[in-house]
C-alpha distance (Angstrom), angle and dihedral (degrees) to the residues before:
residue distance angle dihedral
X1 . . .
X2 3.82 . .
X3 3.80 118.5 .
X4 3.79 112.0 -174.8
X5 3.79 99.9 164.9
X6 3.79 126.6 66.6
X7 3.81 111.2 -103.7
X8 3.78 117.4 -107.4
X9 3.79 123.4 -121.6
X10 3.78 129.3 -149.8
X11 3.80 131.5 178.8
X12 3.80 125.6 -140.3
X13 3.80 128.9 -169.7
X14 3.79 100.0 -159.5
X15 3.78 137.0 43.9
X16 3.80 86.6 -141.6
X17 3.83 94.3 63.4
X18 3.84 105.4 121.0
X19 3.81 91.9 -136.5
X20 3.80 91.9 53.4
X21 3.80 93.2 44.0
X22 3.81 90.4 53.5
X23 3.81 91.9 51.2
X24 3.80 91.9 43.1
X25 3.79 93.5 51.8
X26 3.81 92.6 50.5
X27 3.81 93.7 49.3
X28 3.79 93.7 44.5
X29 3.80 90.4 51.4
X30 3.82 89.7 51.0
X31 3.82 89.6 65.3
X32 3.80 99.4 -114.2
X33 3.80 97.8 120.0
X34 3.77 137.0 97.9
X35 3.79 119.4 -142.5
X36 3.80 87.8 -102.6
X37 3.79 91.7 64.3
X38 3.75 99.8 47.7
X39 3.78 109.3 129.4
X40 3.81 91.2 -115.6
X41 3.81 92.8 52.2
X42 3.81 94.8 49.2
X43 3.80 93.6 43.8
X44 3.79 88.8 53.5
X45 3.81 90.5 50.0
X46 3.80 94.3 50.3
X47 3.79 96.0 41.9
X48 3.79 98.6 39.7
X49 3.82 108.1 24.4
X50 3.82 105.7 29.3
X51 3.84 94.6 65.0
X52 3.82 89.0 55.1
X53 3.80 95.6 49.1
X54 3.78 140.6 63.0
X55 3.77 118.9 -104.7
X56 3.77 136.8 43.4
X57 3.81 125.8 -96.1
X58 3.79 117.4 -126.8
X59 3.77 131.2 176.4
X60 3.80 126.3 -148.2
X61 3.79 113.9 -156.9
X62 3.80 122.1 -166.5
X63 3.82 116.4 -156.6
X64 3.78 134.0 -172.6
X65 3.79 107.0 -101.7
X66 3.80 94.2 -141.9
X67 3.79 103.9 41.1
X68 3.79 101.7 20.5
X69 3.81 89.4 -129.3
X70 3.81 114.4 151.5
X71 3.81 114.7 -107.6
X72 3.81 104.1 174.3
X73 3.80 142.4 -4.9
X74 3.80 122.0 -162.5
X75 3.84 117.7 -168.1
X76 3.79 111.1 -149.5
X77 3.78 139.7 179.3
X78 3.81 119.4 -140.1
X79 3.80 121.6 -161.6
X80 3.79 142.1 142.8
X81 3.79 123.2 -123.5
X82 3.81 126.6 173.5
X83 3.79 86.7 -7.4
X84 3.82 92.1 -57.2
X85 3.80 116.9 127.2
X86 3.79 102.5 -138.7
X87 3.78 133.6 -167.8
X88 3.79 121.3 -166.1
X89 3.77 139.8 158.6
X90 3.81 115.4 -77.9
X91 3.77 94.8 -101.4
X92 3.83 119.0 128.2
X93 3.80 87.5 -170.9
X94 3.82 94.6 -69.6
X95 3.84 100.3 91.4
X96 3.80 118.2 86.0
X97 3.81 100.1 -170.5
X98 3.80 131.4 39.4
X99 3.77 94.7 -146.3
X100 3.82 116.8 137.4
X101 3.77 128.5 -133.9
X102 3.82 104.4 -93.1
X103 3.78 145.3 172.3
X104 3.83 104.2 -113.3
X105 3.81 92.9 -150.8
X106 3.80 92.5 52.7
X107 3.80 91.6 49.1
X108 3.80 89.7 52.4
X109 3.81 90.4 61.0
X110 3.85 108.1 81.9
X111 3.81 95.6 -151.1
X112 3.78 93.5 46.2
X113 3.81 91.2 45.3
X114 3.82 91.5 58.0
X115 3.80 92.4 42.3
X116 3.82 91.7 53.1
X117 3.80 91.2 52.7
X118 3.81 92.6 47.4
X119 3.79 91.9 48.9
X120 3.80 90.4 51.3
X121 3.82 94.0 50.8
X122 3.82 91.0 47.2
X123 3.82 92.0 50.6
X124 3.81 96.1 54.8
X125 3.81 114.7 117.8
X126 3.83 118.4 -118.4
X127 3.79 108.5 -64.6
X128 3.79 143.7 152.7
X129 3.79 99.1 -143.1
X130 3.79 138.0 19.2
X131 3.81 112.2 -163.7
X132 3.80 123.5 174.3
X133 3.80 108.2 177.9
X134 3.83 104.5 -172.1
X135 3.80 107.0 45.1
X136 3.80 118.1 157.7
X137 3.81 125.0 -164.5
X138 3.80 96.2 -128.6
X139 3.76 143.4 -9.5
X140 3.81 119.3 -143.9
X141 3.79 89.5 -20.0
X142 3.82 95.0 -49.5
X143 3.83 111.3 123.0
X144 3.80 118.2 -127.6
X145 3.84 114.8 -121.5
X146 3.83 88.1 -155.1
X147 3.83 92.0 61.7
X148 3.83 98.6 100.2
X149 3.78 104.2 175.0
X150 3.81 100.0 -151.9
X151 3.82 93.8 46.7
X152 3.83 99.4 52.2
X153 3.80 127.7 114.0
X154 3.80 124.6 -153.9
X155 3.81 107.0 -118.7
X156 3.79 97.6 176.5
X157 3.80 88.2 -123.1
X158 3.76 129.3 124.5
X159 3.76 145.5 160.3
X160 3.77 138.2 -146.7
X161 3.77 139.9 -154.0
X162 3.77 137.5 -172.3
X163 3.79 129.3 -141.7
X164 3.80 114.2 -119.4
X165 3.78 100.0 -158.4
X166 3.83 109.7 121.1
X167 3.82 96.4 -109.1
X168 3.82 95.4 48.5
X169 3.77 94.6 44.7
X170 3.80 92.6 46.0
X171 3.80 89.2 51.6
X172 3.81 91.0 50.5
X173 3.79 91.4 48.6
X174 3.78 90.7 49.8
X175 3.81 95.6 47.6
X176 3.81 101.3 40.1
X177 3.77 122.1 62.8
X178 3.81 95.6 -151.8
X179 3.81 91.0 80.8
X180 3.84 98.7 58.2
X181 3.80 90.6 37.9
X182 3.79 91.6 55.0
X183 3.80 90.5 45.5
X184 3.81 88.2 58.7
X185 3.80 92.4 47.4
X186 3.79 91.3 49.1
X187 3.81 90.4 50.1
X188 3.80 89.6 53.3
X189 3.79 92.0 50.0
X190 3.80 93.1 46.7
X191 3.80 89.2 58.3
X192 3.81 88.7 64.4
X193 3.81 108.9 94.9
X194 3.82 95.4 -135.6
X195 3.82 98.8 43.1
X196 3.81 114.1 125.1
X197 3.80 138.1 170.3
X198 3.81 110.2 -146.6
X199 3.80 124.4 -159.9
X200 3.80 105.3 -167.2
X201 3.78 115.8 -131.0
X202 3.79 107.6 144.5
X203 3.83 124.7 67.5
X204 3.80 89.4 -113.0
X205 3.82 92.9 53.8
X206 3.81 91.6 45.1
X207 3.79 93.2 52.4
X208 3.79 91.7 45.3
X209 3.81 94.7 51.8
X210 3.81 94.8 42.4
X211 3.80 89.6 50.4
X212 3.80 90.8 51.7
X213 3.80 90.5 47.2
X214 3.80 92.5 51.6
X215 3.82 93.1 49.8
X216 3.80 95.1 46.1
X217 3.81 93.5 46.5
X218 3.79 92.5 47.3
X219 3.80 92.3 52.0
X220 3.78 95.2 46.3
X221 3.79 100.8 40.5
X222 3.80 96.2 42.8
X223 3.81 87.7 54.4
X224 3.82 87.8 56.1
X225 3.80 93.2 45.5
X226 3.81 92.3 -116.6
X227 3.83 119.8 136.7
X228 3.80 112.5 -128.7
X229 3.79 117.2 -144.8
X230 3.82 89.5 -159.3
X231 3.82 88.2 73.1
X232 3.81 90.0 64.2
X233 3.84 104.9 102.9
X234 3.81 92.6 -139.0
X235 3.82 92.5 51.5
X236 3.80 92.0 45.0
X237 3.82 88.7 51.4
X238 3.81 90.0 49.5
X239 3.80 92.7 57.0
X240 3.80 91.0 41.8
X241 3.83 91.4 53.8
X242 3.79 91.3 51.3
X243 3.81 91.9 47.4
X244 3.81 94.0 48.2
X245 3.78 90.2 55.0
X246 3.80 99.3 33.2
X247 3.81 109.6 38.8
X248 3.79 93.1 71.0
X249 3.82 94.9 55.2
X250 3.81 102.4 31.9
X251 3.80 100.6 -101.2
X252 3.81 89.6 115.0
X253 3.81 126.6 35.6
X254 3.81 114.8 -157.5
X255 3.80 114.4 178.3
X256 3.78 135.6 178.8
X257 3.80 136.4 179.5
X258 3.76 123.2 -154.2
X259 3.77 143.9 169.2
X260 3.77 107.1 -149.4
X261 3.80 106.8 -50.8
X262 3.82 94.1 -17.7
X263 3.79 115.2 97.4
X264 3.80 111.5 -149.5
X265 3.81 99.2 -171.2
X266 3.79 144.2 -22.9
X267 3.80 132.0 -154.9
X268 3.81 138.0 -171.1
X269 3.83 126.8 -155.7
X270 3.79 137.1 177.1
X271 3.81 114.2 -136.5
X272 3.79 112.5 -158.1
X273 3.80 135.1 154.9
X274 3.77 97.9 -22.1
X275 3.82 96.9 -39.3
X276 3.80 129.2 102.7
X277 3.81 108.1 -157.0
X278 3.80 119.0 -163.5
X279 3.80 111.2 -140.4
X280 3.78 113.8 158.9
X281 3.76 138.3 17.8
X282 3.77 140.3 166.9
X283 3.79 136.6 -174.7
X284 3.75 139.9 -165.3
X285 3.80 119.6 -110.4
X286 3.80 92.9 -147.2
X287 3.82 133.1 103.7
X288 3.82 95.3 -62.3
X289 3.79 92.7 62.9
X290 3.82 87.9 91.5
X291 3.82 86.9 73.0
X292 3.85 91.1 62.4
X293 3.83 95.1 -123.9
X294 3.82 92.5 179.7
X295 3.78 93.0 58.8
X296 3.78 90.1 42.7
X297 3.82 90.1 53.6
X298 3.81 89.2 56.1
X299 3.81 90.2 51.2
X300 3.81 89.5 51.4
X301 3.82 90.6 52.0
X302 3.80 92.0 49.6
X303 3.81 91.9 48.6
X304 3.81 91.3 47.3
X305 3.80 90.5 51.9
X306 3.80 93.3 50.8
X307 3.80 91.9 45.5
X308 3.79 91.3 53.8
X309 3.79 95.9 47.3
X310 3.81 101.1 -102.6
X311 3.80 118.1 155.7
X312 3.82 100.6 -149.7
X313 3.77 142.1 26.1
X314 3.81 110.6 -150.8
X315 3.81 116.3 -159.7
X316 3.81 90.3 -157.4
X317 3.78 128.5 -128.4
X318 3.77 120.5 -33.9
X319 3.79 133.5 80.5
X320 3.78 101.6 -118.5
X321 3.77 125.8 163.1
X322 3.79 94.9 -131.9
X323 3.82 91.0 64.5
X324 3.78 91.8 62.4
X325 3.78 89.1 60.5
X326 3.81 90.8 69.1
X327 3.80 96.6 55.1
X328 3.79 98.8 -115.1
X329 3.79 127.1 167.3
X330 3.80 113.8 -111.2
X331 3.79 130.8 -130.5
X332 3.79 126.4 -174.5
X333 3.78 124.3 -126.8
X334 3.80 119.1 -146.3
X335 3.80 136.1 -179.7
X336 3.80 121.4 -121.5
X337 3.80 117.6 -149.0
X338 3.79 128.5 -177.6
X339 3.82 122.7 175.3
X340 3.83 117.4 -172.9
X341 3.84 92.4 176.6
X342 3.81 137.3 48.3
X343 3.79 90.0 -117.4
X344 3.79 89.3 54.4
X345 3.81 91.3 48.4
X346 3.81 90.8 54.8
X347 3.80 91.4 47.8
X348 3.81 93.3 49.3
X349 3.81 90.9 47.4
X350 3.81 87.1 58.5
X351 3.81 90.2 48.4
X352 3.79 91.4 52.0
X353 3.81 90.2 49.5
X354 3.81 89.8 52.0
X355 3.81 90.7 51.6
X356 3.81 90.4 49.7
X357 3.81 90.5 51.1
X358 3.79 91.3 50.1
X359 3.81 90.8 51.1
X360 3.81 90.0 49.0
X361 3.80 91.2 51.0
X362 3.80 91.5 48.2
X363 3.81 89.3 71.6
X364 3.81 89.4 49.5
X365 3.83 104.7 53.6
X366 3.81 96.5 170.7
X367 3.79 91.3 53.0
X368 3.80 90.9 44.6
X369 3.80 92.0 53.9
X370 3.80 90.9 47.9
X371 3.81 89.8 50.9
X372 3.84 91.4 51.1
X373 3.79 91.6 50.6
X374 3.80 91.8 47.1
X375 3.78 90.3 50.7
X376 3.80 91.4 50.6
X377 3.81 92.1 48.5
X378 3.80 91.8 47.6
X379 3.79 91.7 50.7
X380 3.82 90.2 49.3
X381 3.81 91.4 49.0
X382 3.79 90.0 52.3
X383 3.78 90.2 50.2
X384 3.79 94.1 -114.1
X385 3.80 130.4 130.6
X386 3.76 125.4 -157.6
X387 3.75 90.7 -121.7
X388 3.77 139.2 148.4
X389 3.79 95.0 -75.1
X390 3.78 94.5 53.5
X391 3.78 92.4 89.9
X392 3.79 90.1 -133.4
X393 3.79 113.3 138.8
X394 3.78 99.9 -147.1
X395 3.75 114.1 -170.8
X396 3.76 120.8 -120.7
X397 3.78 96.3 -126.2
X398 3.78 120.2 -164.5
X399 3.77 110.3 -118.8
X400 3.79 119.3 -110.4
X401 3.77 103.3 -90.8
X402 3.78 122.5 -129.1
């Protein structure tokens, strides 16, 4: 592909703008989209989460100057905090990867790739700081125009995925003991007369499983002193909307395991363009925990993906030990920061210091838990809640699986 003219940039304020929808649909059909930038997912974020949060969504579209074909769309969130005009990825804590919507062919052309990035930077509205916290180098072999090597910060975060073609999965099953171990645990559970695996399809099943998930997550994460974004009514409604529209046609996979009236575990996946992405899970702390229902739920998701012809299972963001047990391939997650003003430079220096502190605390789990509890107590003493209007994009972390 030869691109001789500089790409054109245009800004949109709404995901419902017909011009943006047309561009979005073309790029999504081209295969350059993560599950977090499907049109349904972003519409649900803008319609359901944006009214409950600070900041204004904006979308920067990059078009080919000669043909008018869309090359890239980057969804952003603009806000002001402590007098700092900030730009970030449209995230609200529910997006795992800051990877834009792109044309794979355009990104494969080195000259066009650089031109797209330059056009995006030039089109940004006036700001003090641009901070994208979950940038990945590539997605399914497509390079990320937002991966600017000399502007990246190590966040200590990562992700992993596993190929679902028969040879790769068979090799993983042969080389990693979690697969035969979970097969034995599943066989034990299946001997119980009331054991059942439920794939939610009807509104009643969806509401039942999401209710179980919310209760189990709240019990487990509050005991660990970790705030759970899933308890936010707007976030819960976001996932419910996606499930109501997606469970019936395979865009969302919502699973549960139970013995009689006791739910052992639940899990929630997005299924998009050949990739099953694990997002949420929960498990019961009762007597069936010895069967490792969380790990078994992951096995069920992987098997479902292979059965339905998906190419990859993505464990989602987060460097968790249990993921290594499945034999996945790793990818690093970095933060991109750009500060065109002195005020922005000072703000981003504080952000980098906060990341460094978090990495330091990661190696000191007892101290980290004490710090979380102290922060919660301090917020309560000041009469504040870490709620939807706080502007804090808290990640929806998968629970440690047992």
